[in-house]
N, C-alpha and C positions, 0 to 999 in steps of 0.2 A: 600396515596393520596386519596382525596375524590372522590367517584364515582358519587356523586350527581351532577346534571347539574349546571355548572357555568352560570350565566346570560350571554346570547349571546350579543356580541357587536352589537349595533344598526346597522341595515342594513344588517346583516349577516344571517338572517333567524333563523330557529329553528334547530340547529345542531343535527345530529344523534349520534355523538361521544361527550360525555360530557367533556372529558379532551382532549384538543387540544393544544399542546405546544411544547416546546423544552427542551432538557437536554444538558447543556454544560458539556459533559461527555467525551470529546476527550483527547488524549494524545498530548503533545506538548505545546507550549506557550499558556497560558490561555488568554482569551480576556482581554483587558484593561477595567478599570472602565467606561471610556467614551463609549467604544464599547457596554458594557452591558446596559448602560442607553439608548443608541440609539436602541439597540435590543428590549428593552421593549416597546419603542414607536412604533417601526415597528410592533411588535407582536400585539399591540392593533389595529393598522390600518388594519391588514389583518385578524383579527378575531382569533388569537391564545390567549388562556386564561391562560396558565401555563408556568412558567419558573423554571426549576430545576437547582440549582447551584451544580455542581459536577465536576469541572475541575480536571483531574487526577494530574496535576502538581501544584496544590495548596497544599503545604505540610501539611497545617493544616486541610485540608479535608481528607487526606489519610495517607501519610507517618508519619506525626507527629500529628495524630488525638487526642492524649491525651493532647497536649499542647494548652493552651488558645490562642486565636487570639491576636496579638498586637493591641493596641487601634486604630491606624490608619486604619488597615485592618478591624477591627470590625465596625468602623464607616462607612466604605464604604459598608459593607454588610447591615447595618441599612439603609443607603440611598437607596440602591437598593430595599429593602423591602418596604420602604415608597413610592418610585416611583411606584412600582408595585401596591400597594393599590390604589394609585391615578388613575392609568390607568385601574383598574379592572382586574388585572392579579394576579394569585396566585404565590407567590414567595416561593418555596420549598427549604429548605436547606437540602442537603444530606451529610451524613457523612459515610466514608468508613474505618472501623477499621480492616478489615479482614487480612491485611498483618501481623499484629503483636499482635492481641488481644488474650489474654489467656482466652478462653471461659469458663473454669472451675474455674476461679478466680473471686470471687465477687468484688475484688478491681477494676478490669478492667470494670466491668459493672457499678460501681459507677463512674469511670473516664469518661465513655461514657455519662452518665447522666449529669455529671458536665460540660463537654464540650458543650453538647446541651443546658444546662442551661444558659451558657454564651451567646449563640446565641439567645435563647428565650428572655433573658433580654434586648437584643438589639432591640427587636420588631419583631422578626421572629416567626411566629406561625405555620408553616407547615414544616414537617420533613420527611425525607426518610432515610432508612438504606440500604447501598449497600455492597454486598459481591462479586462483580464481579472482575474477574481477580486476584484472590487470590489462594493460594494452595488448591487443590481440596480434599486433605486428611488431617486429623488431624495427628499430629506427637508427641505431648507431652504425656507422660505416663498418667498424671492425666486426660487428655481429653479422651484418649483411654479407660481408666478404666470407665469413666462416660458414654461414648457413644460407646460401643463396636460394632463391626460388620460393614458390608458394608453400605455405605451412612452415616457414622457417622458425617461428616461435615454438612450434611443437617439438622440432628437433632440439632447440636450445633448452627447453624445459625438461625434456627427457634426458638429455645429457647431464643437466644439473642434478637431476635425481640420481643418475648412475654415479656421478662423482661423489655425491653425498653418501651413498651406500658404501662405495669402495674406500672413500677417504675418512669417513667418520663412523658409520655404524659397524662395519665389519671389524676394524681394529679394536673396537670396544666389546666385541663378542656378541653384538646384537644381530641375530640371524633371521629374525622374522621379516616377512615382506614389508616393504615401505608403502604406506598409504600416500598416494599422490593425488591431489585435486588439480586437474589440468585447467587451462583457460577455457578450452572448449569442453565444458562439463555438462551441457544440456543437449538433448537430441539423441536420436538412435542410429543415425546413418554415418557412413564414413565421410571424412573430410580430409583435405590436405594436411591440416594440423594434426589430426589423429594418426594419419598414415606415417608422418615423420616422427611423431611422438613414439609410436609403436616401435620404430626402428632403433631408437636411442635410449629409451627408458629401461630400467632394470627388468629383466624377463619375468621376475616373479612379483613385480609391483602390483598393487591393487589400486584400482582407479575409482576415486569418488565421483559419482555421477548422480544428477538430480532427477533423471527421468527424461521423457521425451520433451519436456519443457522445464523451465526453471522452477515453477510451481505447477504441479500437475494434479489433476483429479483422479487419474488412473495410471497404474503401472502394471503391465501384463508380463507374463513369462516371455512372450515374443519380444517385447521391448527390451527386456534384460538380455536376451540372446543376441539381438541385433547390436545393442550397444557394446556388449563384450566383444563381439566380432570386430567392431570398428576400432577398438583399442587393442585387440588381440590379447586381452587380459581379463581376469575376473573383475567384476565391478562391485562396489559397495554403494548402496543407495543412500545418498545424502538427501534425505527427504525433507524438503522445505515445508514441513508441517510440524507443529502449528505456528511457525514463525510469523510475526506480524511487523517486521521492521519496514517492509515496503508499504504497509498500510497501518501505521501505529495507532490510529484511532479505533481500530477494531480488535476484538479478541476472537480467537477460534477455540472454543471450549468443547466442541463435539468430538465424536470418535473418529479415528482414522477410517477412511472409506476408500473404495476403488483400488485396493491393493490385491495383487494376485494371491490365490490360495494354494496353487500348486507350484512349488518352488524347489522341491527336493531334487538333488542331483544337478541342478542348473548352475548358471554362472554367477549367481548372486551370493556374495560372501557375507552379506548381512545388511543391516540398516543403521543409520545414524540419523535420528530425528533432530531437526534444528528448532529449538524451543522459542517461545515468545520472549520479549524483553521482560515481561512480568514472570518472575521465577515461580512463585507459588501457584498462580492460576495455571501455569504450564503443566502442572502435575496431573490435572484432569485428563487432557488429551494424551499426555505421555504415558499414562497408565494403560490407555487403549493401544498405543504403539507397542508397549511391552506385551500385551495380550496377543496381538497379531504376530509379532516377531517370534514369540514362543510357539505358537500353533497356527500358522497361516491357514491351514485347511479347516480348522474348527472355529475360526474366529467369527464371532457374531457381533457386529458393531453396536447394535442397540443394547444387548445384554452387557457388553463391555462398558458402554457409557454409563449404565446404571451402577455397575460395580465401582467404576472409577469415581463417580461423584460421591457415592457413599463412603468410599475409602478416604477420599481427600477432604470432604466437607463434614463427615461425621454427623453430629446432631443437627448441623445447619443445612443438611442436604435438601430438605423439603423446601425451605425458604429460597434457596439459591437455584433450585431446579428451573423455575421459569426464566431466569436470566440465562442460564446455560442453554436452554432450548432456543432462546432468541439469538444466541451467539454460536449456533451449531453449524450453520451453512458451510459447506466445503464442496468444491474449491471456492476460492474467494469470489469468483464471478457468479456463483450460484445465488439464487434468490434468498435473501435473508428470511428464514423461517417460511418455507414454502406453504405450509398449512395455513398460516396466518394470512399470507398473500391471497390464497384461495378464498378465505373467509371475507377478505376485503372485496374481492371481485363479486362474491355472492351478495354481500350487503349492498353494493352499488347497483347490482342488477335487480335487487328486490326479491331474490330467491328465498324461499322459506327457510328460516333458521340461520341465514347468513349473518344477520346483525347480532343475533344471540351468541353465536360462536365467537364473533369478533369481540363483543363486549366481555364475554366470559373470559377469554384468553387475556385481554388487556387488564381486566380486573385482577386476575391471578398474578400477572406480572407486577403490577403496582403494589399489590399487597405483599407479595414475597420479597420484593426489593426493599420495601419499607421495614419489613420485619427482620431482615437479615442482620445477625449480630455475631455469629460464630461459624467457624473458628476465626478468631480475630485476625491472624496474619492474612488469611485468604480474603476476608471481608474488606480489610484495609486496602489490599491490592486491587480489589474489584470496585472500590468506592466510586471512582468516576463513572463507571459503567452502570452501577446501581442507580446513581443519581440521574444519569441520562435516561435510563430505562423508565424510571418513575415519571419523568417529564414527558417522555414520548408516549407512554401509556395514557397519561392524563390528557394529552392532546388528542389522541385517538378516541378516547371515551367521550370527550367533549364534542368531537365531530360526529360521533355516533348519535349522541343526544340531539344534535342539530338536525341530522338527517331524519331521525325519527319524528321530531317535532314539526319539521317543515314539509313532510310528505303526507299527502292524502292517500287513502287506499288506492292501489293500482290494479290493473288486470293481472291475472296470473302470469308469472315470469315467462311461461312457455309461449304466451301470445304476443310478446313484445320483442323487438329486435334485441340482440345481444349488445351489451355495453362495450364501448371501446376499452381497451386494456388500461388499467391504472397507469402503467408505465408510459402510455402514450397520451396522457391527459394534457390538454393545451390550455393556455390562457384564453379567456373568453374572446378577447380581441383578435386572436390568431387562429380561431377554430372554425373559420368559415367552411373549410373543405373537409372537416372531420364529421364522421357519423354522429348522430345524436345519441345521447345516453339512453339506456332503456327506461330509467326512472327519472323523471323530471319533477323535483319536489315542487309542490304547490301548497302554499301556506293554508292551513285550515282557517275557517272564518274566525276573525278576531285574534289570530296568532301572529300577525306581522310584528308587533312589538316584542313578543317573546322570541321570535326568530332573530330579530336584529340584536337583541341582548345576547342570545346564544352565539351569534356570529362574532360578536366582539370578544366573548369568552374564548371562542375557538382561536381567533387570531392571536390573542395573548398567549394561549397555551402553546400554539405552534411556535411563536417567537421564543418562548422559554425553552422549548424542546430543541430548537435549532441553534441555541447558544452553546450547547454542550459540545466540546471537542470529541468526547467519547461517542462512538457510533454504535447505537443499538437500534436496529430496525429503521435506519434512515431511508432505505430504499423502499420501504413498505408503507409506513405511517404518514409521512409528509405528503406523498402523492395522493393518498386517500383523503387527507384533510383538505388539501387544495381543491380536489374534485368536489368535495361537499361544499366548500366555500363558493366555488364557481356556480354550482347548481342552485345555490340559495341566494345568489347575489341579486340585488335589484338592478333595474335597467341602468345602463351606462349613463352617468350623470355629467361626465366631463368630455365634451366633444373634442375630436382631434383637429378640427378645422382651425387653420390659422397658426398652428405650431409646426415647426420643421420636423420632418420625420427622421428618426434614427432607426436603422435596420440592424436588428440583433440576429445574427446568423448563428444558429445553434442546432441542437438535435431535436428529435421528436419529443423527447422526454422533458417535461417541465421540471426544473431544478431550483433549489434555493439560491444557487449561484446566479442563475438567470434572473430570478426575482430581484436579487441585489443589483445586478447590472441595470435592469429596467428601472429600478428606483433611482440609481445614479443618473441615468439619462433623463428621467422625468423631472428630477429636481433641477436639471439644467435647461428645462423648457422644451424638451423633445417630446414628440408623440412617438411612442415605441411600437415598432412592428417586429414581432418575433417570428422568424421564419426558419424552417429547415431547408427550404429551397426557394429563395425569393424569385419572383418573376421579373422580367425585363423592365416593366413599368415601375415596379417597386424599387428596383435598383436605380432607375433614372430619377425617381422622386426623392431618394434618400439624401439628407444633408450630412449624414455621418454613418459609418458602418463599424460594428463591433463583431469580431469573429471569435467564438469561444471554442473550447475543446470538443464540444459536441458537433461542430460543423463537419459535414461530409465533403468529399473531394469535389463533387459537382458544384456545391454551393460556394466553396472557396474559389474555384475557377471563375464562377460567375461574377464575383465581386473584386477579383484581384486588381483590375485596372480602373476602379471607380475614381472619378476625379474629385472626390470629397475626402475629408480626413478619415483615416481608418486606424482602428486600435485592435490588436490581436494578441492572443497567447496560444495560438494554434495555427498550423498551416504556414509557418514562416517561409518555407522553401517555395511552395507554389505561389505565395503572395509576393515573392521576389525579395523578401526582407532578409533572407539569410541563405547561406550555402548548405547549412545543415542545422538541425534542431534536435534536441533530446530532452527528455523529461528525467530529472534526477529525483530519486526517491529519498524519503526521510531527511529532508532539508528544511531549515526554517530561517536561514540568515542570508543577507546579502551585504556586500561592502559597497558603500557609496563611493563611486570613482570621481564624480563631478558634483560636489556639493552646491555649486553655484547654479546649476541647471534647475529650472523650475520643476522638472519632474522629480528632483530629489526631495522636494517638499520641505526644504530647510534642514534636512537630516545630514549627518556626517558619520563616517566610520562604519563599523559593522553593526547592523541593526537586525533584530529578529522581526521578520515580516509576518510570521505565523505564530499562533498560540502554541503549537506543538509541531513535531515533524510532519511534513507534508510533501507534495510534489512541486518541484521548481522547474520551470521550463527555461532552458538556456539555448543560445544559438551562436553560430559563427556568422557574424554579420559582415557587410561590405565596408570598404574603407571610408565611405562617406557617412556611415552611421555615427551618431553621437551616443556613446556608451555612458550611461549614467550610473549603473550599478552592475557589479559582478558577483558571482557566487563566492562566498567566503571560502578561502583556501584553494580556490580554483580560478584560473584566469578565463572565465567564460562569461560573456555578457548575459545579464538577466533582466536588464531594463535599458531600452535604447529607443532612439527615434531618428527619423530622416526628415529634414525639412522639405517642403515642396521644391522641386527642381533638383534635388540631390540624386546622385546615381545610386540605384539600389544594388543589392548584392547580385542580382541576375543581369546587371548591365543596363537595365531600362531606367528611365527617369521617373522619379516619384511625381505623379500628377497632383498630389496634395500631401499634407503631412501624414506620416506613417509612424505608429507607436507600437513597440513590442514590449509586452509585460511578462513577468515571471510566473504568472498564475498557472495552475494545473487544471485537472478535470473538474474540481469543485468551484473554480472561479473565485470570486470574492464572497464565498458563503460565510454566514455569520459565525459558524462554529470554528472556522479556520483563521480568519484574519486577526492579527494582533494590531495594537495601536499604530505602530510604525507602518505596517502594511496598509492599513486603512488610509493613512494620510498620503501615501505614495499613490494608491489607486485613485483617491480623490483628485490628486494633482494631474494624473493622466487623463481623467475624464474632464477636468477643467481645460486641459490643453485641447482635447477633442472638441469641446464646446467652443472654445475661442477660435479654433481653426474653422469651425462651421459658422462663425459669425453669430453664435448664440451666447448670450451673457451667462457666464458661470455664476453659480450661487456663491454667496460668501460662505466660507467654511472656517472652522477653528484653526488657529495657528498650530503647527506641528507640536510645539512645546506644550500648548494648552491641551491639545487632544491626548498627548501621551501622558500628561500629568493626571488628566481626569479619568482616563480609562482604568477600570478595575483590573487587577492582575488575574489572569486566567490560570486555572490549574494546569499543570503539565502532566 
């Protein structure tokens, strides 16, 4: 990609970053042709001057890179290039051959040039070569012989780029520097890959780099300088903002933050923002990216956010503003709407005004989302999140009413202990060691019936809110609602005595996934003990163990050798179940490999286990493992078990049955699980109960469950 300044769009000043654009580089459904044309027009309006075509799920860009484009698809690319020229935008076609390219084979280099030649003949004159998210090590003997030693892939990728420049670009008169995305694209320090890439890549190549992490909250001038030094070339920031392919249930609608203001004269050639799967909502944050790229030193995120929403939403901006605020948090691990989270803490602590701030904010959110009607393309794209926000606000408001109704006047907040953080709230049965909350609701005289009616309303509202796949304030409102339900709950009415104990090993934070697991265990006759770090006596008394994504290293080590059935979707290696484990992003399907196994729950073929893309945990298991399901399109086990007495992956003997599930951080949360996923999880817990000599409850047949389940929106 050329580092020379592109003519600035009239009225947008003299930009400090010459390359200011977007890269359609996400996983998931690519944008439609109409969405791309509209995006180009939007880009011209806000001062973006570059668009890189690189959708991961265009097979001719990546998986089938050798194959020519069919004529209708090639014609659409040509139309995009022509529209870009008319708008003053550089249309860059990226090709990603690294999944299958034989780097030591001249025939594959010719195939790469031939594919690019087809695109060139269609009127596209700007190219990029991407090696992102491909194997980090060479494996073919002929490649290892040609490029021996550490960092060999860097040498091969750099040489492939040099060959592409010399054999394809230069003969066609294309003199601009080639944009190359290396496999080692994140981080600021030198590596063997980068050292060898630097030796073989074209000297003027520009390197696509995502920052000091793949998704990052901050990029400094020093970060840029260190990264450029590691590649010995200028870098172009491939900014994974506001992309949501790794967490598709969320939207990131706020302004770009944490980016350096002083960049002039440095090693940064420009920025390419990676948009969300949702093309129209992406325009709100992308307008802020354009503001920053045009004037990094003068960029004001809050002011830019206001302008962006007004420009994109027009007359509908006021109604949509509460949803945008709820979806503003960045980076992704930041608290969803920090101001609202503070109001939740104040309300639970009984601090003056806390409950009023909370109810006011949630009332505005529900009202705005219910009223949102225009602009129609934006509202249509936002509809799942609008509906989810309404349900979440309703649940929070119901809990606020319950808290107010159930609480008698308390001493001033300054005279009582501070409450435990909402994020650390625990189930009543597992909170023996936790500090007591500052405000303990005590029903007013004659209010017990009203409180119980409100509790039922709150439970229903929370259930409705957590059925939505779209994630709006999921980390803020449900913990608040559960805390209120816990504080207003009557005394425990179902003693645990006489029931076998199931140990749920998870994190400090109480989650909907944990609640679903507790329900699955309770329906099979277990008394559930939820623990972040179980004690020796609790481990000895357990009849079954479940290890979730929240479990820490110490807790996993403590239960690894229990002589009772164990089910896990985390800690596969320390539990001895696998030699490696990894979480795959944006996946929703598995392929049943052993339909006759009870864990298959009567299913066969490829089945969608989630309602939408989520995180799938896979593992490299031992030879004695019985693999029931694998990830679709990949030969990686996603559902497996070891019978008692089998040799585990670490060479030890399984003291009792062991089951490995595909679940991720959310576990079997209601917003995530599809019908097929539910019956598979039910079958796994049936097996756990059977191995623990606990009678499993009758459950619907897979066919009946699948037929009865409503279709969830994608």
